[in-house]
C-alpha positions in Angstrom: -3.4 24.5 2.3 -4.3 24.8 5.9 -3.4 21.3 7.0 -0.8 18.8 5.7 -0.7 15.1 6.6 2.7 13.7 5.8 2.8 9.9 6.2 6.1 8.0 5.9 5.7 4.3 5.1 9.0 3.4 6.8 11.2 1.5 4.3 8.7 1.5 1.3 11.2 1.6 -1.5 10.2 1.3 -5.2 13.5 0.1 -6.8 17.3 0.3 -6.5 18.9 3.7 -6.6 21.6 4.3 -9.3 24.3 4.0 -6.6 22.8 0.9 -5.0 25.9 -1.1 -5.8 27.9 1.1 -3.5 25.7 -0.1 -0.7 25.6 -3.8 -1.8 22.0 -3.4 -2.8 21.8 -4.1 -6.6 18.4 -5.1 -8.0 16.5 -4.5 -4.8 12.9 -3.4 -5.0 10.6 -3.4 -2.0 7.4 -2.7 -3.9 8.4 -5.2 -6.6 8.9 -7.9 -4.0 5.6 -7.4 -2.0 3.3 -6.9 -5.0 3.7 -10.6 -5.9 2.1 -11.6 -2.6 -1.5 -12.7 -2.5 -1.9 -10.5 0.6 -1.3 -7.4 -1.5 -4.4 -5.4 -2.4 -3.9 -1.6 -2.7 -6.6 0.0 -5.0 -6.3 3.4 -3.3 -2.5 3.6 -3.8 -3.1 2.5 -7.4 -5.7 5.2 -7.9 -3.3 7.8 -6.4 -0.7 6.9 -9.1 1.7 4.5 -7.4 2.0 2.4 -10.6 2.1 5.5 -12.8 5.5 6.4 -11.3 8.3 6.3 -13.8 10.2 3.0 -13.5 7.4 1.2 -11.6 6.4 -1.7 -13.9 5.1 -4.3 -11.4 1.4 -3.5 -11.8 -0.9 -1.6 -14.2 -1.1 2.2 -14.1 -4.4 4.0 -14.1 -5.6 6.3 -16.9 -6.6 9.2 -14.6 -4.7 9.2 -11.3 -6.5 11.0 -8.4 -3.1 12.1 -7.1 0.1 13.6 -8.2 3.0 11.2 -8.2 6.8 10.9 -8.6 10.0 9.2 -7.7 12.5 10.6 -5.1 16.2 9.7 -5.1 18.1 10.1 -1.9 21.0 12.6 -2.1 22.4 11.9 1.4 25.1 9.3 1.8 23.2 6.8 3.8 20.2 4.5 3.9 19.0 4.8 7.5 16.0 6.2 9.2 17.6 9.3 10.6 19.3 10.4 7.4 16.2 9.7 5.3 13.8 11.7 7.6 16.2 14.5 7.9 16.4 14.8 4.1 12.6 14.7 3.9 12.7 17.7 6.3 15.4 19.6 4.3 18.9 18.4 5.4 21.3 16.6 3.1 23.9 14.5 4.9 27.1 14.4 3.0 28.5 11.4 4.9 26.9 8.4 6.4 26.6 8.0 10.2 29.1 5.6 11.7 28.3 1.9 12.0 30.1 -0.8 14.1 30.0 -4.2 12.3 32.6 -5.5 14.7 31.0 -4.0 17.8 31.8 -0.9 19.8 35.4 0.0 20.7 36.7 -1.0 24.0 37.3 2.5 25.2 33.5 3.2 24.9 32.5 0.0 26.5 34.8 0.4 29.5 33.7 3.9 30.2 30.1 3.0 29.8 30.5 0.1 32.2 32.3 2.4 34.7 29.5 5.0 34.6 26.6 2.6 34.8 28.2 0.1 37.3 27.0 -2.8 35.0 29.0 -5.0 32.7 28.0 -5.4 29.1 27.5 -8.6 27.1 27.2 -9.3 23.4 28.6 -6.1 21.7 27.9 -7.4 18.2 25.4 -6.7 15.4 22.3 -8.7 16.2 18.6 -9.1 15.5 16.7 -7.6 18.4 14.6 -10.7 19.0 17.5 -13.1 18.6 19.8 -11.2 20.9 17.4 -11.5 23.9 16.9 -15.1 23.1 20.6 -15.8 23.2 21.8 -13.4 26.0 18.6 -12.8 28.0 19.1 -15.6 30.5 22.7 -14.5 31.2 21.4 -11.0 31.7 18.8 -12.3 34.3 21.6 -14.1 36.2 24.2 -11.4 36.1 22.4 -8.1 35.6 24.8 -7.3 32.7 23.3 -5.1 30.0 22.9 -6.5 26.5 24.7 -4.1 24.3 24.4 -4.6 20.5 24.1 -2.8 17.2 22.8 -3.6 13.7 23.7 -2.6 10.1 22.2 0.8 11.0 24.0 3.6 12.9 22.5 2.6 16.3 23.6 1.6 19.8 21.0 -0.7 21.4 20.7 -1.6 25.0 18.4 -4.3 26.1 17.4 -5.2 29.6 14.6 -7.1 31.3 12.1 -4.7 33.0 12.2 -6.9 36.2 16.0 -6.4 36.4 16.4 -2.9 35.2 13.3 -0.6 35.5 12.5 1.2 32.4 13.4 4.7 33.7 16.8 3.3 34.8 17.4 1.8 31.3 16.6 5.2 29.8 19.2 6.8 32.1 21.8 4.3 30.9 20.9 5.1 27.3 21.3 8.8 28.0 24.8 8.0 29.4 25.6 6.1 26.2 24.3 9.1 24.1 26.7 11.4 26.0 29.7 9.2 25.3 28.9 8.4 21.6 30.2 11.6 20.0 32.7 12.5 17.3 33.6 9.5 15.2 31.3 7.4 17.3 28.2 9.6 17.0 25.7 7.0 16.0 22.3 8.3 14.8 20.3 6.7 17.7 20.8 5.1 21.0 17.8 2.8 21.6 16.4 1.5 24.8 15.1 -2.1 24.2 13.2 -3.3 27.3 11.8 -6.8 27.4 9.9 -9.1 29.8 9.8 -12.8 30.4 11.6 -15.4 32.5 13.4 -17.5 30.0 14.5 -17.7 26.3 11.2 -19.4 25.6 9.1 -16.4 26.5 11.2 -13.3 26.3 9.2 -10.5 24.6 10.2 -7.0 23.8 7.8 -4.4 25.2 6.4 -1.1 23.7 8.6 0.9 26.1 11.3 1.3 23.5 12.7 4.8 23.4 15.2 6.4 21.0 17.8 9.0 21.9 18.7 10.6 18.6 21.2 13.2 17.5 19.7 16.6 17.0 19.5 17.8 13.4 22.7 19.8 12.6 20.7 22.7 11.1 17.1 24.0 11.0 14.5 21.8 9.3 11.0 22.5 7.9 9.7 21.7 11.4 11.7 24.6 12.8 10.4 26.9 10.1 6.8 25.9 10.8 7.2 26.2 14.6 8.9 29.6 14.3 5.9 30.9 12.3 3.3 29.7 14.8 2.2 26.6 12.9 1.2 23.4 14.6 3.7 20.6 14.2 2.1 17.3 15.4 4.3 14.2 15.4 3.0 10.6 15.6 5.2 7.6 16.2 9.0 7.9 16.2 9.1 11.3 14.5 9.7 13.0 17.9 12.8 10.8 18.5 14.2 11.2 15.0 14.3 14.9 15.3 15.1 14.9 19.1 12.0 17.0 19.7 13.2 19.9 17.6 10.5 21.9 15.9 7.7 19.8 17.3 4.8 21.3 19.2 2.8 18.2 20.1 3.6 14.5 20.0 2.1 11.1 20.3 3.8 7.7 20.8 2.4 4.7 19.0 2.5 0.9 19.5 2.5 0.2 15.8 0.9 0.9 12.5 -2.7 0.4 13.6 -2.3 2.8 16.5 -0.6 5.4 14.3 -3.4 5.2 11.7 -6.0 5.5 14.5 -4.2 8.6 16.0 -3.9 10.4 12.7 -7.6 9.8 12.0 -8.5 11.3 15.4 -6.2 14.3 14.8 -7.8 14.8 11.3 -11.1 15.6 13.0 -9.5 18.5 14.9 -9.1 22.0 13.8 -5.4 22.9 13.5 -3.1 24.8 11.1 0.1 23.2 10.1 1.7 19.7 9.7 0.7 16.3 11.1 3.8 14.0 10.6 3.3 10.2 11.0 5.8 7.4 10.7 4.5 3.9 10.3 7.3 1.8 11.6 5.9 -1.8 11.3 6.8 -2.0 7.5 10.4 -1.8 8.4 10.7 -3.2 11.9 8.3 -6.1 11.7 8.4 -7.1 8.1 11.3 -5.6 6.1 14.1 -6.5 8.4 12.5 -9.9 9.1 12.2 -10.5 5.4 8.5 -11.3 5.7 7.0 -10.6 2.2 3.5 -11.6 3.1 3.5 -9.6 6.3 4.7 -6.5 4.5 2.1 -6.9 1.8 -0.7 -7.3 4.4 0.5 -4.1 6.2 0.3 -2.2 2.9 -3.2 -3.6 2.3 -4.2 -2.5 5.8 -2.8 1.0 5.1 -4.6 1.1 1.8 -7.9 0.2 3.6 -7.3 3.0 6.1 -7.0 5.5 3.2 -10.6 4.9 2.1 -12.2 6.8 5.0 -9.3 9.1 5.6 -9.3 10.5 2.1 -13.1 10.7 2.1 -13.1 12.8 5.3 -10.4 15.2 4.1 -11.3 18.9 3.9 -10.7 20.9 0.7 -7.7 22.8 2.2 -6.0 19.5 3.4 -3.1 18.0 1.6 -2.1 14.3 2.0 1.6 13.4 1.2 2.7 9.8 1.3 6.4 8.8 1.0 9.2 6.8 2.5 12.7 7.2 4.0 14.6 4.3 2.4 14.0 0.7 1.3 14.0 -2.6 3.2 13.2 -5.2 0.5 11.7 -8.2 2.3 12.5 -10.4 -0.8 16.2 -9.6 -0.7 18.0 -12.4 1.1 21.6 -11.2 0.8 21.2 -9.2 4.1 18.5 -8.2 6.5 19.6 -4.6 6.3 17.9 -1.5 4.8 18.2 -1.3 1.0 19.4 1.7 -1.0 16.2 2.5 -3.0 14.3 5.3 -4.4 10.9 6.1 -2.8 7.5 7.3 -4.0 5.9 10.6 -3.5 2.1 10.6 -3.7 0.0 13.8 -3.1 -3.7 14.2 -2.9 -6.1 17.0 -2.2 -9.8 17.4 -2.9 -9.0 20.9 -4.4 -6.4 19.6 -6.8 -7.3 17.6 -10.0 -4.4 15.2 -9.8 -2.5 13.5 -12.6 0.7 15.5 -12.4 3.8 13.5 -13.0 6.8 14.8 -11.1 9.2 12.4 -12.8 12.4 11.6 -10.9 13.6 14.2 -8.3 17.2 14.1 -7.2 16.6 14.5 -3.5 14.0 14.1 -0.8 14.2 17.8 0.2 11.5 18.7 -2.3 9.1 17.4 0.4 10.3 20.0 2.9 10.0 22.8 0.3 6.5 21.7 -0.6 5.3 21.5 3.0 6.6 25.0 3.7 5.3 26.6 0.6 1.8 25.0 0.7 1.5 26.4 4.2 2.4 29.9 2.9 6.0 30.0 4.2 9.4 30.6 2.5 12.1 27.9 2.4 15.3 27.5 0.5 16.2 23.9 0.9 17.9 22.2 -2.0 16.0 21.3 -5.1 12.8 23.3 -5.1 9.3 22.0 -4.3 6.5 20.1 -6.0 3.8 22.2 -7.6 0.2 21.2 -7.2 
């Protein structure tokens, strides 16, 4: 293959992993939850083999899938975005990144306040929309930063753009990133700017920025870059890998923007990987437990596939997968869910119909990308033959 388009449907799980009980996620199934919605209509994903995957029983399989298909089981000890993407790129994380269900320790907060010259308020796990509704007016009055976390390994800092300019907020987040090391080394520090004058109209803006840890060892992106291949990232891929191994990047404002950008890039001549994360599934619908919204987002993605696949060249490979689950029908928590994820692969030069069964890690994606671009890799677990 000359070009590979790797699309991560952020949080699109297809059923609980065998160890889901360790994470409190028994009987979760993102696909199983959304397929029941009247908003769900995904004929292209069905044709590619989504419902032919072993263990997927929520809709009818097709007799002759156009794609190759399988089920991936995460080997890393975590269910967050960073660990999931790193494993897709070749790294298995043997321990989960730290979380702070009771808030960040006082020694961090005090040093952070000292360095920024601003007090912090909240310091608890919170929904991003709810936290600005509750603490936003206090922030406007005092200038104190809204410090919060979630069930993920994140430190989030929210501020109104009229009080703290975006670049200043980014500088504060860089300070937090410098302090959060060792046992406090969260996966991401996230700047969460918002606008508005009261709790009634506070709105988060698209100026979010993630400050992630760098991967601890080389990934498939580094291999590709070192061999002169193009590595084009769209969406939060740049942040997830802290820029390592990426030759060109584009921010997005959501799924629609991401799909538009990958369509434009597909019309260019390049050699290598175009890597897209579609974040709305997770951020707007999974965490908010919006089944119909999630189903509609899948329907919109499926519609996008019609023209995208039709316009693919014979030496193009499309790979569709996910990084974890976030079952919108699971009401025990609003956290990610420990699920297995699909792998669907399509090329006009490959007949399709190959069943990969269940693979015991996501790293087969990294090996497949490298080998289909003619490069050697030795990540765990081998690759997926076409």
